[in-house]
Steps between C-alpha positions, in 0.01 A plus 500: 500500500699717257665834576574793291786713617555878463826638392607766760582849381860628514423875438811621677810273510823593676795284412793718616556697820784748506469664844299515822591775730372646826681827546542705819640832378639815658306816463754638254544189285510534124537246220613656174281274277521222249299319229491137411295272270266351766224630733554648836259632762570714813259497795520752792457311828582802709566864434516653147753526216537688174527288192561563133342291217654598170473880530192507727551573873273389781482482881424144618332483835451222755274223355559604137670296234655597164597274213797562258456333160796342325762756383343784693745714686424534876654636807403549869584764753393540861321828542668589833173497689528124597734214497310274251448129497462356149426174327657464157445192285620447139395218255446398148142478375396519136121475563297767309305550824806675646413802290240575771785605738661749260512861614293430814539576868266275702391458852492141623289350783561249784463176292772625247722614788469152648620352161793737508586390854493137385740590211743664749488212737556242231788704354670515839472124523605436145793732426828585658593857609297785627181628328614852601807489280440745217807377320416123483427423144521124511262280693700216658277201591502307814469124427295384798178681440222287343284679240609848597545630147164357389320666794666830420383458137152413614468789755635740239253384226208523747611847605497630149171335412330623819598859419363475145177363638478764773531784250312350205152641572352292219557191703219400742695194623748660724345615833802576712644143460156356570506593867236329719311741722698382799835537324405855398405584864822353632700698245327821596564437877863408425543822300339711774718349773829533296408864431451546874835348579666719237344811643612404853852382407652735769284351777529200724186298430356199674271239347216641713551850376502381136176296560317803669608740226383276219193338663631143455537207740846379615480153359354625167778755476778244558344255255459765231872604528623140515300421186607808310866541616602183693567728799314606812388865498767623738778319314364657180500848679857439607601420148320808377695715750832353384401571129436859606843508679662380181342776301603761758856364488498539117364853529821581699342781705495335845753304701416164653402644835265747333343229293455281807323785685295597199359138467423477872762255610586507870875504430756506224618153622153345473459666153832344387405158622163509327667632187746216490235235582274609214749638238776247569759778552556795732388853399873588432551193283180585307605860443846389378360239268248736343765782463750252337238398242412867432850612459595236244509615141300352209 
């Protein structure tokens, strides 16, 4: 038997990565702006921000992403209505297909968000320092991580290609990352349950309550969350509460006792223990660390 191979396309190639950040900003944060000779994108994971691209100004809301082309001036400012969480990645790419991203604000879906989560996870494994440090301009590699940089490159290239396919209405090949019917149903249920958890972030919820409200069995719910997040649904909800607590701390309008009561914790002491367990530091330590980063000068 003889075989004929097919040369695989390399439509988008990324050779150099300059930064990977996951920022947790105060509600009054402002970055004065910069320009550089490589691409950068900013994705809003929570809240909203104002951005400038050259001279155009935009409000970027949760779930939206904006791309800055090489040598384009850009800045970012919290609007004051939220304490935003942002993902910012910068990289070198000379592919002509990158022109698709110029002057666009796009909304991404669950499959692309998963790729972003993979990039953040690999960056935490791969590089020294905090991804929340605005002022870190050099990526310092850890030497004990196998294939971390290649995985980041692969995830990032997939991320860009998937977005182009999603918005390229002339392509009949891309059907939401070729979801099977079951995968589509699971994603819809997961989105419905997470929206329910978000809406009830101030409540104490049991698994039975979540199941009844979303018409789903207990074992199916637990399997779904383990598959999607690696956590049980209650652990996921606990993490969601602490993320909300972080945002409230960064808004700087409530003290810790008020935040604890607002989020439905039985006591400030239990809230503090849960915060440290999930965030790795106490509420006071978190507030101090964020304020220290915010008060530094560019």
